[in-house]
N, C-alpha and C positions, 0 to 999 in steps of 0.2 A: 501494500498498501505507498504510495509517494504520499508523501504529506508540504501540503504548498503551505512558506508561510511567509504568513499572515498579519497586517498591521491593519493598528484602527485609528480613526481618529474619532472627538465629540459622540454624542450617541449610540455610536451605529450597534445592534447588536452581537455580544460575541458571543461563538457559537459556543453551544448547552449542551445539556443532553438529549436535549429535543432537538438538532441539530444529525448529531453524532446516534442518534438514530435510524434518518433520512442513508444517512453513508455509510454504518453496517449495512442496515439494508440494500442499497443497494450493491456491495462487494456480496453479500446475502443468495439478492435474488439474481447479479449476474441479468439486468439491464444491460441493452446499449441498442444507440440511440446514433443518428449520422444528428442531427438538431437539439440541443439542447433550450431551457426557459428554465432559469436560474430565479424564482417568481418570489419577488422580495428580499435582490439575495442581498441587504448586508453587507459584511465582510467578501463575500464573493465566497466563503466556501463550498458551502456543496459544487457549481458551478464550478472548483476549480481542484475539484478529488475528482470530478466525474472529467474533470476535461486532462487530467495530469494523469492518470489510468486507466486511460483508451477508453470509458462508453458512451463518452460523446466525441461527437470530431469538432462540432463546433457550440457552442452555447450564445445562448444571447443572456446577457443579466439581467434585469427591468428591478428596480426598487424607485420609489416616490421622493424620500429624501437624499435631497444636495449631499448630505456627510460619506453617507452608505455609497452613492455613485461612484464621487472621488475616494474612499477606501477603499471598491472594489480596484476600478483601473491602476490604484496601485499593487492589488496585489495580481493580476494582470501581470503587473510589467516585473516586479519580485521573481515574477516565477513564469516568467518569457512564455504566458498561454495566448500563443500569439493567434488563435483559431478562432474568438468573440468578439463581442460588444457589447461594450454597455451600453445602455435607456435609461432616460429619468423619465419617470410616468407612469402610470395605472399598467394591469394587464392590460386594455383593453387596449393599444398598439402596436398591435401582434393577432390579427385578426386574422385569420388565410389556412387554417388545418392544414397549417404543417411542419407545427413540430412531433419530432417519435416522445422525449418524455422533457417533463416539465416538473421541477425541484417546488414547494415549496412550502414552508413554514412558518402561513401569517404570525400575528401577533393573534393572540385565544385569551387571554387574560377578561375577565372581565373588569369597567369599570370602576375599583367598589367607591369611587368619591362620588359617580352618575356623569360626570364629564373625563371625557381622554383625552389624558395628560399624557401619556408615555404611548407613540404612537406607534415604537418594537415594539409595542411587551401587547399593549392592550386594543382588543379586537374588536372596541365597543361596545355598550352598554349590557350587554347580557352576558359579550366576551366571542359569541361570536360569526356578530355582521362579520368582520373580517375574512370572516375562513369562508363563510359562500362565496362572498365577492370571489378571493380564490378561486373558486370551484368555475366557477363564472366565467371565471378570467382565459381557467384550465379551457376549459370546456370546446370555447370559442380559437381555441392557437393548434387543437392537438387534432393530428390527425386520426379518424377510425380504425379503433385498437393500439391510439399511443396512451401511453403509461402518468401515471401522476401517483405521483407518493410524495404523502399530507399528512402533517403531525397533527393534535390539534391537542385538547384537556381534559378534564370529567367537567372543568369548571367549568369551560364552555357549551351542556346542553351535547354534547355527543351526537344525542335521537335527533335533534338536529341536524347535525353533519349527515348522522349515512340519512335522512331522507333525500336531504337536497343532494346525497353522488345520485342516490337513485329513480330521483326524480331528477337529477341531466342527464344520465346515463352511462355514471361509471356500473360498473362488477368493483366492486372489491375479490381482489386476488391473495390476496394476504395479507393479514394486520400483525399484531405486537402490541403489546403494552410495558407499561415502565412505571414503578408503584413509590409511589413519593409517602408522607406520613398527613400530608395539603391535600393531594393527588391524584389521577394517574393520567400518564399520556399516551397517546394514540397515536400510534404511527400506522397511512395501512394504504396500500401499491393497490390501485382503483384502473379498471381499462377503461376506455372512452369505446363505449358500445351501439351508441342511441349519438 
């Protein structure tokens, strides 16, 4: 497993248990694609692991935060990962049904104060709002039979997330959980069938 060298700026989300769940699943499941998207890239760790280890030939990194876009650019240069492009914006920038794999570690915590204060970790008032948007974007990007790797939390109403995946036309092929004293993290590998 080739490890990228990562730099951080500002409030960019640093890889944590949720990031490593996706990376470990990628190595376990051995999904490969020509064109992949690291949606909500943060530091770019998911796309960089996929690119540097041959799971993706090219990666598009997308994030709405300027710090994340700059951090991802620095990490691409640091790792000589030239088969990539970085875009500032949300997932609506790609609507071509041309992507093989989407990696998504969206913000998934509920906004405990009733207002989203940290867009890197809080996914909305209920916690699932950003997750549903990421699912919608992934559906618009992915080819039929394309794969979505998605992480979310027990604090963000998993039943709502699973129902939305099914309604959009995703079939869960693989799932994994990691328990903590205050929450459970869910990782799913889904195939676009609709």
